[in-house]
C-alpha beads as a LAMMPS data file, in Angstrom:
LAMMPS data file: protein, C-alpha beads

323 atoms
322 bonds

1 atom types
1 bond types

-500.0 500.0 xlo xhi
-500.0 500.0 ylo yhi
-500.0 500.0 zlo zhi

Masses

1 110.0

Atoms # bond

1 1 1 313.044 -88.639 -109.946
2 1 1 314.477 -85.286 -108.934
3 1 1 317.460 -84.750 -106.707
4 1 1 317.845 -82.489 -103.716
5 1 1 320.560 -79.831 -104.266
6 1 1 322.107 -82.031 -106.951
7 1 1 322.744 -84.895 -104.513
8 1 1 320.930 -88.206 -104.077
9 1 1 319.007 -88.564 -100.832
10 1 1 321.309 -91.430 -99.862
11 1 1 324.604 -92.444 -101.438
12 1 1 326.673 -95.433 -100.329
13 1 1 330.115 -96.013 -101.840
14 1 1 332.002 -99.194 -100.943
15 1 1 330.476 -99.204 -97.454
16 1 1 331.776 -101.898 -95.101
17 1 1 331.384 -102.459 -91.388
18 1 1 332.904 -105.054 -89.073
19 1 1 332.056 -105.648 -85.425
20 1 1 335.100 -106.132 -83.169
21 1 1 336.277 -109.643 -82.424
22 1 1 334.570 -111.226 -79.440
23 1 1 336.278 -113.220 -76.724
24 1 1 337.466 -116.568 -78.009
25 1 1 337.135 -115.389 -81.596
26 1 1 340.084 -113.525 -83.055
27 1 1 338.336 -112.387 -86.239
28 1 1 336.082 -109.314 -86.530
29 1 1 332.579 -110.111 -87.798
30 1 1 331.897 -108.525 -91.169
31 1 1 328.321 -107.237 -91.140
32 1 1 328.525 -105.165 -94.356
33 1 1 330.843 -105.765 -97.296
34 1 1 331.416 -103.208 -100.049
35 1 1 327.804 -102.009 -100.317
36 1 1 327.118 -99.326 -102.942
37 1 1 323.817 -97.813 -104.114
38 1 1 321.898 -94.533 -104.236
39 1 1 318.395 -93.546 -103.153
40 1 1 316.760 -90.739 -105.084
41 1 1 314.744 -87.821 -103.719
42 1 1 311.081 -88.661 -102.920
43 1 1 311.577 -92.403 -103.355
44 1 1 310.441 -95.313 -101.163
45 1 1 313.489 -97.564 -101.002
46 1 1 313.453 -100.909 -99.219
47 1 1 316.313 -102.944 -97.784
48 1 1 315.112 -106.544 -97.958
49 1 1 316.966 -109.348 -96.253
50 1 1 316.829 -112.030 -93.571
51 1 1 317.850 -111.425 -89.980
52 1 1 321.628 -111.324 -89.896
53 1 1 321.803 -110.092 -93.487
54 1 1 323.110 -106.630 -92.571
55 1 1 319.947 -104.509 -92.696
56 1 1 320.030 -103.310 -89.094
57 1 1 323.750 -102.526 -89.236
58 1 1 323.220 -100.416 -92.355
59 1 1 320.261 -98.702 -90.693
60 1 1 322.470 -97.806 -87.712
61 1 1 325.171 -96.414 -89.983
62 1 1 322.669 -94.200 -91.810
63 1 1 321.173 -92.989 -88.527
64 1 1 324.725 -92.049 -87.329
65 1 1 324.803 -94.657 -84.541
66 1 1 327.727 -96.548 -86.107
67 1 1 330.748 -95.327 -88.051
68 1 1 331.657 -97.162 -91.276
69 1 1 334.781 -99.323 -91.154
70 1 1 335.459 -98.567 -94.818
71 1 1 333.824 -96.604 -97.604
72 1 1 331.393 -93.729 -97.244
73 1 1 327.719 -93.030 -96.589
74 1 1 326.281 -89.636 -97.500
75 1 1 322.810 -88.209 -96.937
76 1 1 321.937 -85.268 -99.205
77 1 1 325.681 -84.893 -99.722
78 1 1 326.522 -84.894 -96.002
79 1 1 328.950 -87.529 -94.732
80 1 1 327.498 -89.561 -91.838
81 1 1 330.949 -90.058 -90.300
82 1 1 332.288 -86.491 -90.437
83 1 1 329.050 -84.456 -90.389
84 1 1 326.719 -86.421 -88.056
85 1 1 325.036 -83.367 -86.501
86 1 1 324.104 -81.978 -89.916
87 1 1 322.885 -85.415 -91.025
88 1 1 320.616 -85.714 -87.973
89 1 1 318.855 -82.494 -88.951
90 1 1 318.011 -84.068 -92.305
91 1 1 316.690 -87.401 -91.033
92 1 1 313.812 -88.726 -88.970
93 1 1 314.232 -92.170 -87.418
94 1 1 311.599 -94.750 -86.461
95 1 1 313.215 -97.734 -84.771
96 1 1 311.767 -101.229 -84.703
97 1 1 311.400 -101.166 -80.908
98 1 1 308.567 -98.857 -79.736
99 1 1 309.782 -95.531 -78.376
100 1 1 306.490 -94.094 -77.115
101 1 1 305.659 -93.499 -73.466
102 1 1 302.341 -95.297 -73.244
103 1 1 301.358 -93.522 -70.012
104 1 1 301.432 -90.148 -71.782
105 1 1 299.007 -88.807 -74.343
106 1 1 299.763 -88.646 -78.040
107 1 1 300.344 -84.899 -77.843
108 1 1 302.597 -85.197 -74.782
109 1 1 304.798 -87.689 -76.626
110 1 1 305.171 -85.287 -79.512
111 1 1 305.929 -82.355 -77.231
112 1 1 308.743 -84.225 -75.508
113 1 1 310.173 -85.159 -78.902
114 1 1 310.004 -81.527 -79.995
115 1 1 311.941 -80.389 -76.915
116 1 1 314.816 -82.680 -77.974
117 1 1 315.050 -80.696 -81.221
118 1 1 314.825 -77.298 -79.526
119 1 1 311.188 -76.637 -80.438
120 1 1 309.094 -74.635 -77.946
121 1 1 305.978 -72.531 -77.659
122 1 1 304.024 -71.578 -80.750
123 1 1 306.409 -73.321 -83.144
124 1 1 306.115 -76.603 -81.256
125 1 1 302.327 -76.385 -81.037
126 1 1 302.091 -75.720 -84.752
127 1 1 304.363 -78.625 -85.642
128 1 1 302.447 -81.024 -83.379
129 1 1 299.134 -80.021 -84.929
130 1 1 300.570 -80.364 -88.435
131 1 1 302.056 -83.822 -87.772
132 1 1 298.916 -85.162 -86.136
133 1 1 296.863 -83.971 -89.091
134 1 1 299.359 -85.520 -91.496
135 1 1 299.019 -88.982 -89.918
136 1 1 295.271 -88.649 -89.356
137 1 1 295.328 -88.515 -85.557
138 1 1 294.219 -84.962 -84.756
139 1 1 291.170 -86.295 -82.926
140 1 1 293.358 -88.555 -80.763
141 1 1 295.791 -85.901 -79.494
142 1 1 294.574 -86.073 -75.882
143 1 1 294.255 -89.850 -75.755
144 1 1 296.685 -92.056 -73.835
145 1 1 298.978 -93.965 -76.181
146 1 1 298.193 -97.233 -74.392
147 1 1 294.575 -96.872 -75.543
148 1 1 295.533 -96.793 -79.236
149 1 1 295.705 -99.737 -81.607
150 1 1 299.095 -100.984 -82.796
151 1 1 298.614 -99.311 -86.165
152 1 1 297.792 -95.956 -84.592
153 1 1 300.785 -96.207 -82.262
154 1 1 303.002 -96.790 -85.280
155 1 1 301.563 -93.657 -86.878
156 1 1 302.447 -91.688 -83.732
157 1 1 306.005 -93.040 -84.102
158 1 1 306.054 -91.725 -87.669
159 1 1 304.725 -88.343 -86.497
160 1 1 307.563 -88.173 -83.948
161 1 1 310.100 -88.949 -86.650
162 1 1 308.714 -86.193 -88.870
163 1 1 308.254 -83.528 -86.180
164 1 1 311.431 -81.574 -86.972
165 1 1 310.744 -81.588 -90.734
166 1 1 313.315 -84.126 -92.016
167 1 1 313.848 -84.765 -95.714
168 1 1 314.589 -88.456 -95.164
169 1 1 312.581 -90.853 -92.989
170 1 1 314.376 -94.027 -91.861
171 1 1 312.160 -96.877 -90.659
172 1 1 313.424 -100.159 -89.213
173 1 1 310.916 -102.998 -89.838
174 1 1 307.941 -100.578 -89.785
175 1 1 305.239 -103.277 -89.954
176 1 1 306.497 -105.320 -87.002
177 1 1 303.590 -106.316 -84.773
178 1 1 300.911 -104.852 -87.049
179 1 1 297.938 -106.774 -88.409
180 1 1 297.282 -106.679 -92.202
181 1 1 294.787 -103.811 -91.911
182 1 1 297.197 -101.693 -89.879
183 1 1 299.964 -102.409 -92.397
184 1 1 297.816 -101.156 -95.267
185 1 1 296.945 -98.077 -93.216
186 1 1 300.599 -97.349 -92.454
187 1 1 301.601 -97.744 -96.092
188 1 1 298.883 -95.385 -97.230
189 1 1 300.457 -92.734 -94.985
190 1 1 303.993 -93.488 -96.211
191 1 1 302.921 -93.148 -99.862
192 1 1 301.165 -89.887 -98.989
193 1 1 304.381 -88.554 -97.433
194 1 1 306.252 -89.410 -100.613
195 1 1 303.672 -88.005 -103.018
196 1 1 302.399 -84.927 -101.164
197 1 1 305.362 -83.946 -98.980
198 1 1 308.274 -85.212 -101.156
199 1 1 309.718 -87.067 -98.170
200 1 1 312.262 -89.743 -99.071
201 1 1 311.662 -93.019 -97.229
202 1 1 314.204 -95.768 -96.611
203 1 1 313.019 -98.819 -94.699
204 1 1 314.274 -102.247 -93.737
205 1 1 312.053 -105.300 -93.981
206 1 1 312.071 -109.088 -94.085
207 1 1 308.480 -109.202 -95.389
208 1 1 308.049 -109.930 -99.088
209 1 1 304.622 -108.235 -99.183
210 1 1 306.117 -105.057 -97.760
211 1 1 309.062 -105.150 -100.162
212 1 1 306.641 -105.345 -103.110
213 1 1 305.271 -101.911 -102.125
214 1 1 308.636 -100.157 -102.479
215 1 1 309.671 -98.139 -105.520
216 1 1 313.061 -99.879 -105.514
217 1 1 314.786 -102.545 -103.455
218 1 1 318.249 -103.480 -102.354
219 1 1 318.483 -107.139 -101.312
220 1 1 321.082 -107.934 -98.664
221 1 1 322.494 -111.368 -97.863
222 1 1 325.366 -111.954 -95.446
223 1 1 326.328 -108.299 -95.583
224 1 1 326.472 -108.085 -99.371
225 1 1 324.147 -106.331 -101.796
226 1 1 323.038 -109.185 -104.070
227 1 1 320.329 -107.406 -106.093
228 1 1 319.146 -103.857 -106.790
229 1 1 316.159 -102.562 -108.751
230 1 1 312.393 -102.234 -108.834
231 1 1 310.437 -105.307 -107.657
232 1 1 309.181 -105.827 -111.212
233 1 1 312.647 -105.551 -112.779
234 1 1 314.176 -107.930 -110.238
235 1 1 311.528 -110.569 -110.892
236 1 1 311.927 -110.109 -114.655
237 1 1 315.600 -111.102 -114.375
238 1 1 314.596 -114.622 -113.332
239 1 1 314.226 -115.495 -117.004
240 1 1 310.889 -117.247 -117.053
241 1 1 308.682 -119.333 -114.799
242 1 1 309.904 -121.228 -111.752
243 1 1 309.417 -124.999 -111.678
244 1 1 309.729 -127.121 -108.533
245 1 1 310.138 -130.815 -109.277
246 1 1 309.966 -133.634 -106.736
247 1 1 311.589 -136.982 -107.471
248 1 1 312.842 -140.107 -105.746
249 1 1 316.438 -139.116 -106.573
250 1 1 316.473 -135.318 -106.938
251 1 1 320.272 -135.066 -107.252
252 1 1 320.317 -137.523 -110.153
253 1 1 317.393 -135.731 -111.793
254 1 1 319.044 -132.351 -111.398
255 1 1 322.137 -133.548 -113.274
256 1 1 319.989 -135.159 -115.960
257 1 1 317.963 -131.957 -116.492
258 1 1 321.149 -129.914 -116.777
259 1 1 322.618 -132.356 -119.315
260 1 1 319.496 -132.477 -121.500
261 1 1 318.065 -128.959 -121.247
262 1 1 320.966 -126.817 -120.015
263 1 1 320.353 -124.045 -117.489
264 1 1 321.199 -124.178 -113.797
265 1 1 318.761 -126.389 -111.882
266 1 1 319.468 -126.398 -108.145
267 1 1 318.454 -128.533 -105.185
268 1 1 316.100 -126.748 -102.835
269 1 1 314.433 -128.429 -99.841
270 1 1 314.806 -131.843 -101.476
271 1 1 313.276 -130.660 -104.758
272 1 1 314.796 -129.551 -108.034
273 1 1 314.250 -125.878 -108.820
274 1 1 314.469 -124.892 -112.473
275 1 1 313.828 -121.587 -114.290
276 1 1 312.324 -121.813 -117.751
277 1 1 310.432 -119.613 -120.212
278 1 1 306.806 -120.707 -120.710
279 1 1 307.135 -123.221 -117.928
280 1 1 303.610 -124.598 -118.323
281 1 1 304.463 -125.745 -121.849
282 1 1 307.812 -127.188 -120.757
283 1 1 306.268 -129.547 -118.189
284 1 1 305.148 -132.033 -120.857
285 1 1 308.650 -132.200 -122.351
286 1 1 310.157 -132.637 -118.917
287 1 1 307.887 -135.517 -117.876
288 1 1 308.324 -137.193 -121.263
289 1 1 312.110 -136.964 -121.024
290 1 1 312.234 -138.678 -117.624
291 1 1 309.367 -141.185 -117.459
292 1 1 308.793 -142.655 -114.037
293 1 1 311.443 -140.456 -112.375
294 1 1 309.285 -137.423 -111.551
295 1 1 306.717 -137.488 -108.739
296 1 1 305.282 -133.975 -109.186
297 1 1 305.890 -130.633 -110.865
298 1 1 304.616 -127.184 -109.871
299 1 1 305.033 -123.998 -111.884
300 1 1 304.652 -120.363 -110.829
301 1 1 305.534 -116.811 -111.771
302 1 1 308.714 -115.444 -110.124
303 1 1 308.419 -113.821 -106.694
304 1 1 310.925 -111.810 -104.661
305 1 1 311.630 -115.034 -102.783
306 1 1 312.669 -116.510 -106.141
307 1 1 314.920 -113.504 -106.755
308 1 1 316.663 -114.200 -103.444
309 1 1 317.068 -117.898 -104.310
310 1 1 318.326 -116.992 -107.793
311 1 1 321.007 -114.724 -106.323
312 1 1 322.061 -116.795 -103.300
313 1 1 321.160 -120.420 -104.044
314 1 1 319.083 -120.876 -100.893
315 1 1 315.735 -119.843 -99.485
316 1 1 315.174 -116.625 -97.571
317 1 1 314.187 -118.413 -94.357
318 1 1 317.298 -120.612 -94.518
319 1 1 319.491 -117.505 -94.538
320 1 1 317.397 -116.146 -91.681
321 1 1 318.104 -119.264 -89.616
322 1 1 321.811 -119.028 -90.382
323 1 1 321.796 -115.350 -89.392

Bonds

1 1 1 2
2 1 2 3
3 1 3 4
4 1 4 5
5 1 5 6
6 1 6 7
7 1 7 8
8 1 8 9
9 1 9 10
10 1 10 11
11 1 11 12
12 1 12 13
13 1 13 14
14 1 14 15
15 1 15 16
16 1 16 17
17 1 17 18
18 1 18 19
19 1 19 20
20 1 20 21
21 1 21 22
22 1 22 23
23 1 23 24
24 1 24 25
25 1 25 26
26 1 26 27
27 1 27 28
28 1 28 29
29 1 29 30
30 1 30 31
31 1 31 32
32 1 32 33
33 1 33 34
34 1 34 35
35 1 35 36
36 1 36 37
37 1 37 38
38 1 38 39
39 1 39 40
40 1 40 41
41 1 41 42
42 1 42 43
43 1 43 44
44 1 44 45
45 1 45 46
46 1 46 47
47 1 47 48
48 1 48 49
49 1 49 50
50 1 50 51
51 1 51 52
52 1 52 53
53 1 53 54
54 1 54 55
55 1 55 56
56 1 56 57
57 1 57 58
58 1 58 59
59 1 59 60
60 1 60 61
61 1 61 62
62 1 62 63
63 1 63 64
64 1 64 65
65 1 65 66
66 1 66 67
67 1 67 68
68 1 68 69
69 1 69 70
70 1 70 71
71 1 71 72
72 1 72 73
73 1 73 74
74 1 74 75
75 1 75 76
76 1 76 77
77 1 77 78
78 1 78 79
79 1 79 80
80 1 80 81
81 1 81 82
82 1 82 83
83 1 83 84
84 1 84 85
85 1 85 86
86 1 86 87
87 1 87 88
88 1 88 89
89 1 89 90
90 1 90 91
91 1 91 92
92 1 92 93
93 1 93 94
94 1 94 95
95 1 95 96
96 1 96 97
97 1 97 98
98 1 98 99
99 1 99 100
100 1 100 101
101 1 101 102
102 1 102 103
103 1 103 104
104 1 104 105
105 1 105 106
106 1 106 107
107 1 107 108
108 1 108 109
109 1 109 110
110 1 110 111
111 1 111 112
112 1 112 113
113 1 113 114
114 1 114 115
115 1 115 116
116 1 116 117
117 1 117 118
118 1 118 119
119 1 119 120
120 1 120 121
121 1 121 122
122 1 122 123
123 1 123 124
124 1 124 125
125 1 125 126
126 1 126 127
127 1 127 128
128 1 128 129
129 1 129 130
130 1 130 131
131 1 131 132
132 1 132 133
133 1 133 134
134 1 134 135
135 1 135 136
136 1 136 137
137 1 137 138
138 1 138 139
139 1 139 140
140 1 140 141
141 1 141 142
142 1 142 143
143 1 143 144
144 1 144 145
145 1 145 146
146 1 146 147
147 1 147 148
148 1 148 149
149 1 149 150
150 1 150 151
151 1 151 152
152 1 152 153
153 1 153 154
154 1 154 155
155 1 155 156
156 1 156 157
157 1 157 158
158 1 158 159
159 1 159 160
160 1 160 161
161 1 161 162
162 1 162 163
163 1 163 164
164 1 164 165
165 1 165 166
166 1 166 167
167 1 167 168
168 1 168 169
169 1 169 170
170 1 170 171
171 1 171 172
172 1 172 173
173 1 173 174
174 1 174 175
175 1 175 176
176 1 176 177
177 1 177 178
178 1 178 179
179 1 179 180
180 1 180 181
181 1 181 182
182 1 182 183
183 1 183 184
184 1 184 185
185 1 185 186
186 1 186 187
187 1 187 188
188 1 188 189
189 1 189 190
190 1 190 191
191 1 191 192
192 1 192 193
193 1 193 194
194 1 194 195
195 1 195 196
196 1 196 197
197 1 197 198
198 1 198 199
199 1 199 200
200 1 200 201
201 1 201 202
202 1 202 203
203 1 203 204
204 1 204 205
205 1 205 206
206 1 206 207
207 1 207 208
208 1 208 209
209 1 209 210
210 1 210 211
211 1 211 212
212 1 212 213
213 1 213 214
214 1 214 215
215 1 215 216
216 1 216 217
217 1 217 218
218 1 218 219
219 1 219 220
220 1 220 221
221 1 221 222
222 1 222 223
223 1 223 224
224 1 224 225
225 1 225 226
226 1 226 227
227 1 227 228
228 1 228 229
229 1 229 230
230 1 230 231
231 1 231 232
232 1 232 233
233 1 233 234
234 1 234 235
235 1 235 236
236 1 236 237
237 1 237 238
238 1 238 239
239 1 239 240
240 1 240 241
241 1 241 242
242 1 242 243
243 1 243 244
244 1 244 245
245 1 245 246
246 1 246 247
247 1 247 248
248 1 248 249
249 1 249 250
250 1 250 251
251 1 251 252
252 1 252 253
253 1 253 254
254 1 254 255
255 1 255 256
256 1 256 257
257 1 257 258
258 1 258 259
259 1 259 260
260 1 260 261
261 1 261 262
262 1 262 263
263 1 263 264
264 1 264 265
265 1 265 266
266 1 266 267
267 1 267 268
268 1 268 269
269 1 269 270
270 1 270 271
271 1 271 272
272 1 272 273
273 1 273 274
274 1 274 275
275 1 275 276
276 1 276 277
277 1 277 278
278 1 278 279
279 1 279 280
280 1 280 281
281 1 281 282
282 1 282 283
283 1 283 284
284 1 284 285
285 1 285 286
286 1 286 287
287 1 287 288
288 1 288 289
289 1 289 290
290 1 290 291
291 1 291 292
292 1 292 293
293 1 293 294
294 1 294 295
295 1 295 296
296 1 296 297
297 1 297 298
298 1 298 299
299 1 299 300
300 1 300 301
301 1 301 302
302 1 302 303
303 1 303 304
304 1 304 305
305 1 305 306
306 1 306 307
307 1 307 308
308 1 308 309
309 1 309 310
310 1 310 311
311 1 311 312
312 1 312 313
313 1 313 314
314 1 314 315
315 1 315 316
316 1 316 317
317 1 317 318
318 1 318 319
319 1 319 320
320 1 320 321
321 1 321 322
322 1 322 323
C-alpha cells in the first residue's frame, strides 16, 4: 500500500505507558509495554484484545489524550507527544461512548462539531452535506437523532469524525451495541472510506468477527503486542488443525501426547489442546495410542481465538476476566 508523504499513517516505536501508582499500591500499573508496529496509508488496521489488554490506553495515546511514558507514537510523521495540535488536524475520533446529542437533529449535531474545528457558513454547509451523503444519511438530516436506529446513530458518529477531512479515522469498539445487520452496514461504509476516499482506519475491538474484516491485526495481551499480521497469515502460523481432547486425566494425557508425538499440547478448560497438520487423519492414531483414556476428540480449522491461545496459553475470555 502507498504511504502518505513518505511516512506510515501510524508508527509506534517501543511505546510504553504506565498509570501512576494508586493508594495502597506503590507500583505503577503498566498498561502498554514496548509496543511497535506501523499502519500503512489506506489500510483498515484492528487492535484485537480482551478488556484490560491495553487497547483503550493505546487508543488514548493515538488520540493525544495520554502522553507515552516511553517510546514514540507518530501519525503521518507527526509526534503525538510534541505535536498534538498538528496530529489532531490529521485524525478523526469516534469513541466507544456515544457523543451525539439525541435531542438535536443529525444536521445540528454535525454543525456543532464543525464549529469546534472553526468551520462556518458555506464551508460548513458543504462539509455537512458531503459527510451525510458519504454515510448515506442525506435524507435523515432533519431527523432527531433519538429517532434513528443504533446503526444509523453510529454512522452519524462516523460523519462527525470525518467532518474536518482527517486522513486517519480512529474508532474505539465501533460495533458496540449494534445488531448484526447494523454491523454489516457500518463495515460497508468503513470499507468504502478506505477504497474510495483513501482514509486510513484504525479500530479497537474484542470481537473476533470484526477482527476478521480488518486488513491487518495487532493482538494485544496484558499490554504487549503478541501477534501482528493479516487474519489469514496469523491463522496460518498455527501449524495445522486444532484438536480438543477430553479425558478422565487430562494432565496425564497431555504429558503422554507430548512424549509420543512431540509438539506442545496444553491444558485448556480441562481439555487437552493440540495443534497438528491434517488433524482429521491424526485422530485415529491418537485414539489407538491411548485406548480407553480418551473420552472425545474434536477437530477444527484455526480461528483468531486459536491464535490468541497459541500466543498466550489461555483463552481470550479468560484474559478478559483477568483484565
